[in-house]
Structure formats: C-alpha cells, structure tokens
N, CA, C and O of each residue as an XYZ file, in Angstrom:
600
protein
N      10.608    -42.240    -45.139
C      10.398    -42.687    -46.501
C      11.574    -43.576    -46.886
O      12.728    -43.183    -46.715
N      11.297    -44.755    -47.399
C      12.372    -45.679    -47.751
C      12.885    -45.410    -49.160
O      12.193    -44.832    -49.999
N      14.113    -45.844    -49.389
C      14.733    -45.692    -50.698
C      15.282    -47.037    -51.137
O      15.705    -47.852    -50.317
N      15.268    -47.254    -52.447
C      15.887    -48.455    -53.001
C      16.701    -48.043    -54.218
O      16.455    -47.001    -54.825
N      17.673    -48.881    -54.564
C      18.507    -48.572    -55.723
C      17.666    -48.581    -56.988
O      16.735    -49.374    -57.123
N      18.001    -47.702    -57.904
C      17.343    -47.636    -59.201
C      17.670    -48.902    -59.982
O      18.801    -49.385    -59.934
N      16.700    -49.439    -60.695
C      16.906    -50.631    -61.518
C      17.985    -50.370    -62.559
O      18.027    -49.303    -63.172
N      18.852    -51.352    -62.752
C      19.933    -51.222    -63.742
C      19.386    -51.032    -65.152
O      20.068    -50.454    -65.998
N      18.167    -51.507    -65.424
C      17.587    -51.415    -66.763
C      16.782    -50.134    -66.992
O      16.279    -49.901    -68.091
N      16.663    -49.310    -65.956
C      15.942    -48.034    -66.102
C      16.790    -47.064    -66.922
O      18.006    -47.227    -67.028
N      16.144    -46.063    -67.494
C      16.879    -44.996    -68.179
C      17.694    -44.242    -67.131
O      17.205    -43.974    -66.034
N      18.919    -43.906    -67.467
C      19.778    -43.200    -66.519
C      19.222    -41.800    -66.266
O      18.944    -41.065    -67.214
N      19.059    -41.426    -65.006
C      18.531    -40.102    -64.679
C      19.441    -38.944    -65.076
O      19.018    -37.789    -65.030
N      20.678    -39.230    -65.463
C      21.602    -38.131    -65.781
C      21.238    -37.439    -67.081
O      21.721    -36.339    -67.351
N      20.393    -38.066    -67.893
C      19.920    -37.392    -69.091
C      20.547    -37.826    -70.400
O      20.240    -37.247    -71.442
N      21.419    -38.829    -70.381
C      22.042    -39.266    -71.632
C      21.090    -40.055    -72.515
O      21.290    -40.144    -73.726
N      20.048    -40.631    -71.907
C      19.128    -41.481    -72.654
C      19.543    -42.942    -72.648
O      18.813    -43.794    -73.154
N      20.707    -43.241    -72.083
C      21.185    -44.621    -72.010
C      20.548    -45.339    -70.829
O      19.992    -44.713    -69.927
N      20.639    -46.672    -70.852
C      20.223    -47.428    -69.674
C      21.220    -47.139    -68.557
O      22.406    -46.915    -68.802
N      20.718    -47.148    -67.342
C      21.539    -46.867    -66.163
C      22.763    -47.776    -66.121
O      23.863    -47.312    -65.820
N      22.585    -49.081    -66.422
C      23.703    -50.023    -66.342
C      24.789    -49.718    -67.367
O      25.940    -50.109    -67.172
N      24.451    -49.032    -68.447
C      25.425    -48.694    -69.490
C      25.950    -47.273    -69.342
O      26.744    -46.812    -70.162
N      25.514    -46.588    -68.310
C      25.872    -45.172    -68.173
C      26.560    -44.917    -66.832
O      27.785    -45.006    -66.745
N      25.809    -44.608    -65.807
C      26.370    -44.172    -64.523
C      26.425    -45.263    -63.455
O      26.906    -45.008    -62.351
N      25.947    -46.468    -63.753
C      25.833    -47.504    -62.728
C      27.169    -47.836    -62.064
O      27.217    -48.056    -60.854
N      28.245    -47.874    -62.837
C      29.533    -48.300    -62.280
C      30.376    -47.136    -61.759
O      31.566    -47.305    -61.493
N      29.774    -45.970    -61.614
C      30.505    -44.818    -61.071
C      30.543    -44.909    -59.545
O      30.070    -45.889    -58.969
N      31.093    -43.913    -58.904
C      31.271    -43.928    -57.455
C      30.051    -43.486    -56.674
O      30.175    -43.080    -55.519
N      28.875    -43.555    -57.277
C      27.624    -43.190    -56.610
C      26.523    -44.075    -57.181
O      26.738    -44.793    -58.157
N      25.365    -44.021    -56.579
C      24.204    -44.744    -57.103
C      22.994    -43.824    -57.073
O      22.883    -42.938    -56.227
N      22.095    -44.056    -58.012
C      20.806    -43.378    -57.971
C      19.863    -44.234    -57.150
O      19.875    -45.461    -57.246
N      19.046    -43.575    -56.340
C      18.054    -44.263    -55.521
C      16.683    -43.656    -55.790
O      16.565    -42.504    -56.208
N      15.646    -44.462    -55.540
C      14.261    -44.045    -55.766
C      13.510    -44.183    -54.454
O      13.631    -45.201    -53.773
N      12.730    -43.159    -54.092
C      11.927    -43.264    -52.877
C      10.532    -43.787    -53.214
O      10.224    -44.060    -54.374
N       9.703    -43.920    -52.200
C       8.361    -44.481    -52.367
C       7.481    -43.660    -53.304
O       6.540    -44.190    -53.894
N       7.781    -42.372    -53.444
C       6.996    -41.506    -54.327
C       7.529    -41.478    -55.754
O       6.964    -40.808    -56.618
N       8.619    -42.208    -56.001
C       9.202    -42.231    -57.336
C      10.239    -41.152    -57.588
O      10.735    -41.015    -58.706
N      10.573    -40.382    -56.555
C      11.600    -39.348    -56.697
C      12.981    -39.994    -56.747
O      13.306    -40.843    -55.917
N      13.782    -39.592    -57.714
C      15.122    -40.144    -57.887
C      16.143    -39.148    -57.355
O      16.059    -37.951    -57.631
N      17.104    -39.649    -56.593
C      18.194    -38.799    -56.111
C      19.500    -39.572    -56.196
O      19.512    -40.792    -56.353
N      20.593    -38.838    -56.088
C      21.915    -39.437    -56.179
C      22.443    -39.671    -54.771
O      22.419    -38.762    -53.941
N      22.915    -40.871    -54.498
C      23.496    -41.218    -53.212
C      25.012    -41.292    -53.390
O      25.529    -42.173    -54.077
N      25.712    -40.350    -52.758
C      27.164    -40.245    -52.904
C      27.817    -40.543    -51.560
O      27.438    -39.950    -50.550
N      28.795    -41.456    -51.529
C      29.481    -41.727    -50.265
C      30.290    -40.507    -49.823
O      30.862    -39.799    -50.652
N      30.331    -40.270    -48.521
C      31.065    -39.130    -47.973
C      32.313    -39.607    -47.246
O      32.291    -40.639    -46.575
N      33.404    -38.854    -47.379
C      34.603    -39.185    -46.615
C      34.459    -38.620    -45.202
O      33.514    -37.886    -44.913
N      35.400    -38.967    -44.328
C      35.305    -38.562    -42.921
C      35.300    -37.044    -42.759
O      34.589    -36.513    -41.906
N      36.087    -36.349    -43.571
C      36.153    -34.890    -43.482
C      34.795    -34.266    -43.816
O      34.348    -33.341    -43.138
N      34.144    -34.774    -44.858
C      32.831    -34.246    -45.242
C      31.798    -34.520    -44.153
O      30.965    -33.664    -43.855
N      31.852    -35.707    -43.562
C      30.920    -36.047    -42.483
C      31.115    -35.086    -41.308
O      30.142    -34.613    -40.722
N      32.374    -34.798    -40.966
C      32.662    -33.882    -39.856
C      32.159    -32.473    -40.164
O      31.600    -31.812    -39.289
N      32.352    -32.010    -41.395
C      31.880    -30.677    -41.772
C      30.354    -30.588    -41.738
O      29.797    -29.573    -41.319
N      29.689    -31.641    -42.174
C      28.223    -31.639    -42.126
C      27.722    -31.644    -40.681
O      26.708    -31.020    -40.370
N      28.428    -32.340    -39.811
C      28.051    -32.338    -38.396
C      28.225    -30.936    -37.801
O      27.407    -30.498    -36.992
N      29.293    -30.232    -38.203
C      29.480    -28.849    -37.753
C      28.326    -27.970    -38.227
O      27.833    -27.133    -37.471
N      27.893    -28.154    -39.469
C      26.766    -27.377    -39.995
C      25.495    -27.682    -39.208
O      24.704    -26.785    -38.918
N      25.308    -28.949    -38.868
C      24.141    -29.356    -38.080
C      24.155    -28.652    -36.720
O      23.132    -28.138    -36.268
N      25.320    -28.634    -36.079
C      25.447    -27.984    -34.773
C      25.193    -26.480    -34.877
O      24.567    -25.900    -33.990
N      25.666    -25.845    -35.944
C      25.416    -24.414    -36.157
C      23.916    -24.157    -36.334
O      23.385    -23.171    -35.824
N      23.242    -25.050    -37.061
C      21.806    -24.900    -37.275
C      21.069    -24.979    -35.938
O      20.194    -24.158    -35.659
N      21.421    -25.962    -35.115
C      20.769    -26.131    -33.812
C      21.018    -24.908    -32.933
O      20.104    -24.436    -32.258
N      22.244    -24.394    -32.935
C      22.562    -23.209    -32.128
C      21.745    -22.001    -32.580
O      21.321    -21.196    -31.750
N      21.524    -21.869    -33.867
C      20.798    -20.706    -34.393
C      19.286    -20.847    -34.237
O      18.605    -19.877    -33.904
N      18.754    -22.053    -34.477
C      17.301    -22.231    -34.536
C      16.713    -22.975    -33.338
O      15.492    -23.040    -33.191
N      17.569    -23.536    -32.479
C      17.081    -24.225    -31.294
C      16.433    -25.568    -31.569
O      15.711    -26.095    -30.723
N      16.682    -26.122    -32.734
C      16.128    -27.432    -33.094
C      17.023    -28.064    -34.157
O      17.771    -27.365    -34.840
N      16.945    -29.385    -34.295
C      17.715    -30.030    -35.362
C      17.135    -29.677    -36.732
O      15.945    -29.383    -36.845
N      17.960    -29.706    -37.760
C      17.443    -29.412    -39.101
C      16.474    -30.493    -39.567
O      16.646    -31.674    -39.266
N      15.464    -30.071    -40.300
C      14.501    -30.996    -40.880
C      14.846    -31.286    -42.328
O      15.805    -30.728    -42.862
N      14.077    -32.151    -42.969
C      14.389    -32.548    -44.348
C      14.290    -31.412    -45.360
O      14.893    -31.497    -46.430
N      13.553    -30.361    -45.055
C      13.418    -29.243    -45.998
C      14.275    -28.035    -45.633
O      14.197    -26.998    -46.293
N      15.093    -28.160    -44.586
C      15.975    -27.067    -44.186
C      17.256    -27.105    -45.015
O      17.728    -28.181    -45.382
N      17.820    -25.930    -45.310
C      19.072    -25.905    -46.077
C      20.236    -26.439    -45.241
O      20.259    -26.286    -44.019
N      21.187    -27.058    -45.908
C      22.383    -27.545    -45.217
C      23.246    -26.366    -44.797
O      23.778    -26.335    -43.687
N      23.379    -25.395    -45.698
C      24.179    -24.213    -45.423
C      23.249    -23.019    -45.284
O      22.301    -22.867    -46.055
N      23.520    -22.178    -44.304
C      22.688    -21.011    -44.038
C      22.805    -20.025    -45.196
O      23.900    -19.546    -45.490
N      21.693    -19.717    -45.853
C      21.742    -18.778    -46.980
C      22.321    -17.413    -46.602
O      22.897    -16.731    -47.450
N      22.172    -17.012    -45.342
C      22.725    -15.728    -44.898
C      24.249    -15.729    -44.906
O      24.867    -14.667    -44.981
N      24.860    -16.907    -44.831
C      26.320    -17.022    -44.837
C      26.890    -17.143    -46.247
O      28.106    -17.099    -46.431
N      26.028    -17.293    -47.230
C      26.480    -17.540    -48.598
C      26.641    -16.222    -49.353
O      25.789    -15.336    -49.281
N      27.743    -16.118    -50.070
C      27.950    -14.961    -50.941
C      27.055    -15.108    -52.169
O      26.616    -16.209    -52.501
N      26.795    -14.006    -52.826
C      26.043    -14.004    -54.072
C      26.724    -14.943    -55.075
O      27.951    -15.037    -55.098
N      25.940    -15.632    -55.895
C      26.497    -16.601    -56.838
C      27.511    -15.969    -57.785
O      28.541    -16.578    -58.076
N      27.241    -14.777    -58.264
C      28.187    -14.101    -59.159
C      29.502    -13.804    -58.443
O      30.576    -13.926    -59.033
N      29.418    -13.418    -57.182
C      30.623    -13.143    -56.394
C      31.402    -14.434    -56.176
O      32.622    -14.456    -56.335
N      30.698    -15.519    -55.809
C      31.371    -16.810    -55.610
C      32.073    -17.261    -56.881
O      33.211    -17.727    -56.835
N      31.397    -17.123    -58.013
C      31.990    -17.535    -59.285
C      33.228    -16.700    -59.588
O      34.259    -17.243    -59.984
N      33.137    -15.396    -59.408
C      34.287    -14.520    -59.668
C      35.458    -14.863    -58.751
O      36.608    -14.885    -59.190
N      35.167    -15.131    -57.484
C      36.227    -15.505    -56.544
C      36.860    -16.834    -56.938
O      38.077    -16.996    -56.847
N      36.039    -17.782    -57.375
C      36.559    -19.088    -57.784
C      37.434    -18.954    -59.025
O      38.513    -19.542    -59.093
N      36.976    -18.189    -59.997
C      37.750    -17.986    -61.228
C      39.086    -17.324    -60.899
O      40.119    -17.718    -61.441
N      39.078    -16.332    -60.025
C      40.321    -15.662    -59.634
C      41.266    -16.640    -58.934
O      42.469    -16.636    -59.195
N      40.729    -17.471    -58.054
C      41.558    -18.461    -57.358
C      42.124    -19.484    -58.338
O      43.282    -19.884    -58.218
N      41.316    -19.907    -59.301
C      41.792    -20.862    -60.304
C      42.919    -20.249    -61.137
O      43.904    -20.921    -61.440
N      42.775    -18.986    -61.502
C      43.814    -18.311    -62.285
C      45.103    -18.188    -61.469
O      46.193    -18.414    -61.996
N      44.984    -17.829    -60.180
C      46.173    -17.728    -59.319
C      46.868    -19.076    -59.173
O      48.089    -19.135    -59.023
N      46.097    -20.156    -59.217
C      46.657    -21.503    -59.080
C      47.157    -22.055    -60.413
O      47.523    -23.227    -60.505
N      47.174    -21.214    -61.444
C      47.624    -21.608    -62.789
C      46.814    -22.768    -63.373
O      47.356    -23.620    -64.077
N      45.522    -22.793    -63.076
C      44.633    -23.767    -63.704
C      44.525    -23.399    -65.179
O      44.431    -22.221    -65.522
N      44.538    -24.391    -66.038
C      44.491    -24.151    -67.483
C      43.235    -23.346    -67.838
O      42.152    -23.630    -67.327
N      43.378    -22.347    -68.711
C      42.224    -21.517    -69.091
C      41.045    -22.312    -69.659
O      39.897    -21.893    -69.511
N      41.306    -23.444    -70.302
C      40.202    -24.261    -70.824
C      39.337    -24.795    -69.686
O      38.116    -24.883    -69.817
N      39.974    -25.150    -68.566
C      39.221    -25.653    -67.413
C      38.462    -24.519    -66.726
O      37.348    -24.713    -66.241
N      39.068    -23.349    -66.688
C      38.372    -22.187    -66.119
C      37.150    -21.854    -66.973
O      36.076    -21.573    -66.442
N      37.315    -21.886    -68.287
C      36.189    -21.634    -69.195
C      35.073    -22.656    -68.956
O      33.897    -22.298    -68.879
N      35.456    -23.925    -68.839
C      34.455    -24.977    -68.625
C      33.726    -24.775    -67.296
O      32.518    -24.998    -67.214
N      34.449    -24.356    -66.259
C      33.808    -24.070    -64.976
C      32.811    -22.919    -65.120
O      31.679    -23.005    -64.643
N      33.240    -21.846    -65.780
C      32.353    -20.692    -65.950
C      31.116    -21.065    -66.764
O      30.018    -20.584    -66.485
N      31.292    -21.904    -67.749
C      30.187    -22.281    -68.641
C      29.205    -23.236    -67.958
O      27.993    -23.128    -68.142
N      29.748    -24.184    -67.157
C      28.909    -25.258    -66.618
C      28.629    -25.148    -65.123
O      27.645    -25.701    -64.631
N      29.494    -24.433    -64.399
C      29.375    -24.412    -62.945
C      29.920    -25.671    -62.301
O      29.775    -25.867    -61.095
N      30.547    -26.529    -63.098
C      31.076    -27.802    -62.608
C      32.581    -27.715    -62.424
O      33.267    -26.999    -63.153
N      33.087    -28.447    -61.447
C      34.523    -28.604    -61.247
C      34.842    -30.081    -61.432
O      34.678    -30.879    -60.509
N      35.286    -30.433    -62.599
C      35.584    -31.825    -62.922
C      37.076    -32.060    -62.755
O      37.888    -31.388    -63.392
N      37.440    -33.013    -61.900
C      38.841    -33.370    -61.678
C      38.976    -34.881    -61.770
O      37.977    -35.600    -61.786
N      40.197    -35.354    -61.829
C      40.407    -36.806    -61.822
C      39.897    -37.411    -60.512
O      39.454    -38.559    -60.485
N      39.961    -36.635    -59.431
C      39.531    -37.135    -58.121
C      38.016    -37.241    -57.992
O      37.527    -38.067    -57.222
N      37.259    -36.423    -58.730
C      35.800    -36.473    -58.571
C      35.067    -36.938    -59.822
O      33.841    -37.054    -59.803
N      35.775    -37.203    -60.891
C      35.162    -37.602    -62.163
C      34.221    -38.799    -61.981
O      33.137    -38.835    -62.564
N      34.639    -39.769    -61.176
C      33.827    -40.976    -60.971
C      32.548    -40.696    -60.175
O      31.661    -41.546    -60.110
N      32.453    -39.520    -59.576
C      31.257    -39.153    -58.814
C      30.286    -38.296    -59.619
O      29.222    -37.924    -59.124
N      30.653    -37.984    -60.859
C      29.828    -37.123    -61.714
C      28.979    -37.958    -62.660
O      29.469    -38.935    -63.228
N      27.725    -37.593    -62.837
C      26.912    -38.261    -63.859
C      27.560    -38.073    -65.234
O      28.209    -37.059    -65.493
N      27.377    -39.046    -66.091
C      27.958    -39.004    -67.431
C      27.582    -37.724    -68.161
O      28.413    -37.139    -68.856
N      26.344    -37.286    -68.011
C      25.916    -36.065    -68.706
C      26.697    -34.843    -68.231
O      26.965    -33.942    -69.024
N      27.069    -34.797    -66.944
C      27.860    -33.678    -66.436
C      29.281    -33.729    -66.984
O      29.852    -32.699    -67.344
N      29.855    -34.939    -67.047
C      31.197    -35.097    -67.621
C      31.186    -34.635    -69.072
O      32.077    -33.903    -69.504
N      30.174    -35.067    -69.825
C      30.074    -34.672    -71.233
C      29.903    -33.163    -71.376
O      30.513    -32.549    -72.251
N      29.080    -32.564    -70.524
C      28.856    -31.115    -70.574
C      30.166    -30.364    -70.330
O      30.478    -29.406    -71.037
N      30.930    -30.804    -69.327
C      32.202    -30.168    -69.005
C      33.194    -30.338    -70.155
O      33.856    -29.383    -70.558
N      33.291    -31.563    -70.679
C      34.223    -31.817    -71.777
C      33.839    -31.042    -73.033
O      34.716    -30.591    -73.771
N      32.557    -30.883    -73.283
C      32.114    -30.073    -74.425
C      32.525    -28.612    -74.247
O      32.879    -27.939    -75.216
N      32.476    -28.129    -73.014
C      32.896    -26.748    -72.755
C      34.407    -26.592    -72.951
O      34.862    -25.554    -73.431
N      35.184    -27.614    -72.583
C      36.631    -27.584    -72.839
C      36.876    -27.550    -74.346
O      37.694    -26.769    -74.831
N      36.159    -28.405    -75.084
C      36.290    -28.416    -76.549
C      35.915    -27.056    -77.141
O      36.558    -26.580    -78.076
N      34.880    -26.444    -76.592
C      34.461    -25.124    -77.058
C      35.585    -24.103    -76.862
O      35.821    -23.255    -77.723
N      36.274    -24.192    -75.722
C      37.391    -23.278    -75.474
C      38.437    -23.411    -76.577
O      38.910    -22.409    -77.114
N      38.798    -24.654    -76.916
C      39.816    -24.862    -77.947
C      39.324    -24.413    -79.321
O      40.124    -23.974    -80.148
N      38.035    -24.515    -79.572
C      37.487    -24.014    -80.837
C      37.605    -22.487    -80.901
O      37.827    -21.917    -81.969
N      37.454    -21.841    -79.751
C      37.584    -20.385    -79.680
C      39.048    -19.935    -79.667
O      39.357    -18.796    -80.015
N      39.940    -20.836    -79.264
C      41.375    -20.532    -79.141
C      42.193    -21.623    -79.832
O      42.911    -22.363    -79.160
N      42.100    -21.738    -81.160
C      42.775    -22.831    -81.877
C      44.296    -22.779    -81.780
O      44.968    -23.771    -82.060
N      44.838    -21.643    -81.391
C      46.291    -21.521    -81.287
C      46.849    -22.267    -80.071
O      48.057    -22.488    -79.980
N      45.982    -22.653    -79.146
C      46.440    -23.329    -77.931
C      46.483    -24.835    -78.126
O      45.726    -25.395    -78.919
N      47.366    -25.471    -77.403
C      47.551    -26.919    -77.485
C      46.364    -27.637    -76.851
O      45.920    -27.272    -75.762
N      45.855    -28.654    -77.531
C      44.726    -29.419    -76.985
C      45.196    -30.618    -76.181
O      44.443    -31.582    -76.040
N      46.393    -30.599    -75.656
C      46.924    -31.727    -74.909
C      46.375    -31.859    -73.503
O      46.835    -32.711    -72.742
N      45.418    -31.049    -73.145
C      44.863    -31.059    -71.796
C      43.914    -32.226    -71.617
O      43.047    -32.462    -72.459
N      44.076    -32.965    -70.513
C      43.106    -33.998    -70.143
C      42.122    -33.361    -69.189
O      42.500    -32.948    -68.093
N      40.849    -33.275    -69.593
C      39.843    -32.660    -68.718
C      39.229    -33.679    -67.811
O      38.362    -33.344    -67.004
C-alpha cells in the first residue's frame, strides 16, 4: 500500500482544528495518507532506534519462525509489564531523578513524556495537553514557582 504526504491545506490530524500547514507541518515528523485514506505519523528514527527495532525483529523471528507481518506487535505483549506497573515504575524513576513534580503530574495525567529533545516530534495537540496538565499542577499547588519550562 503506498503512502503520500498529507496535503498542507488539510485539517491537522492532531486534533487542534487548524490547517496542517499552520499546526504540525513544520515539526520533526510528517503525516502520511495511504490509499485507503488512513492517516499515520511518519517519524524519522535515529541509528539506535533502528538497531533496537532490528533486535525486536530478530526476537520475533526466533520465537515465531517467520518475519513479523503488518499486524504483528513490535514488542511481545508477554514481555510487557502491566500498564499500571509501568506507570508506577516510571513515576518512581522520575522522582529519583529529581524531575519536577509538575512534569511528573503531567506524565501521570497524559501518559506523555514531553522534553526539549522530543517536543518537535509531538503533535501540537499533545504538547498542549501536556502543558495544560503542567498548568493544572500549578493551579493545585499555587505555592510552587511556575518558572518551569515544560
């Protein structure tokens, strides 16, 4: 199935209601459309990510005796911890790393990890959702300094 870039004048799939060219077009990814009209996000991968995905592919072949197909999971569900456990482990790790509580709150609320390094890869609606959760934290904790850049 072939894919082509989403028209710059189309509504942005991220959900802001803006035109794509005024929203996510200039970020570090592009939206693409397949022949059936399905829209997906195309994100460039660094060498480390490519190597890790190749390792996952090799693990899949070793386990199932065939290459993964388009509907197969990238990561084996049997190897994945429960979502609540993963979230609790992540929150604990963030606290140990002295991550600001507003960012931990935003992660717990949204499930997103927004950093300066990945901000350009996030749809505008995700950035807004994360920033709204940071603002919510400060509304709940007005005694804390709002000098944090999320």
